[in-house]
N, C-alpha and C positions, 0 to 999 in steps of 0.2 A: 075741658081743656086743663092741662097741667101747667103750673107756673113755677118759676125759679126766682129766688131772691138774689138781687144784685146789690152789693154794697157800694154806695157812692159817697164821695165827700159832699158836704152840703153845697159848696160852691158849684160843683159839677152838676148836682141835681137841679139847682136853680138855673144853670145855663141850659140844661136839657129841657126844662119846662118851657123856656122861651120858644122852643121849636114846636111846642104842642098847641094846636089850634083846631077849630072846627070839629071838636069831639074826637080828635085823634088820641089814641092811647100812647103812652110812652113807648110801648113795644112797637107801634107803628112808626113813631119818630126814629127809633133806633134802626129799624129795618131800612127806612128810607136813607138814613145817613150811611149805613153800611153799603147800600147799593151804589152810592156815589163814590166811595173810597174802596177800591179793591184791595184785599189783603196784600197782594203782591207788591202794590205800590208802597204800602206802609213798610213792608219788609225791606224793599230796596232803599227807602229813605233811611231806615235804621242802619242798614249796611253801609251806606255812604258816610253817615256820622261815625260809625265804628272805624271805617277805613281811614277817615281823616284823623281820628284820634291816634290810630296806630302809626300813621306817617309822622305825626307830631312827636310821638314818643321816640321813634327811630331818629328823627332829626336832633332831638334834645339829648340823646344818649341814654334814654331809658329812665327808669325810676329807681330810687334807692328803697331799701326796706322801710326806712322811716317815712319816705314819701307815701308809700302805699298804706302804711299804718295810719297816717294823718288823713288820707283820703277816705279810708274805711271808717274812721272815727266820725268824720263829717257826715257820711252817708247814714250811719246808725244813729 
């Protein structure tokens, strides 16, 4: 069987390990979690958040160049 390496933040790894019991591998845990949450549901939720942000942007009159630069600096 071939394996892939997945990089996780330490806190995420510790959370994931809490789902591991009765000899289950982390791969088993991830498979079960993905079976519960369909990708389409996650995409729709992300789309709702994006649409909400766009509505807020339109209501507020948009962003200035300096606003976008500050937001980008916070993100980086």
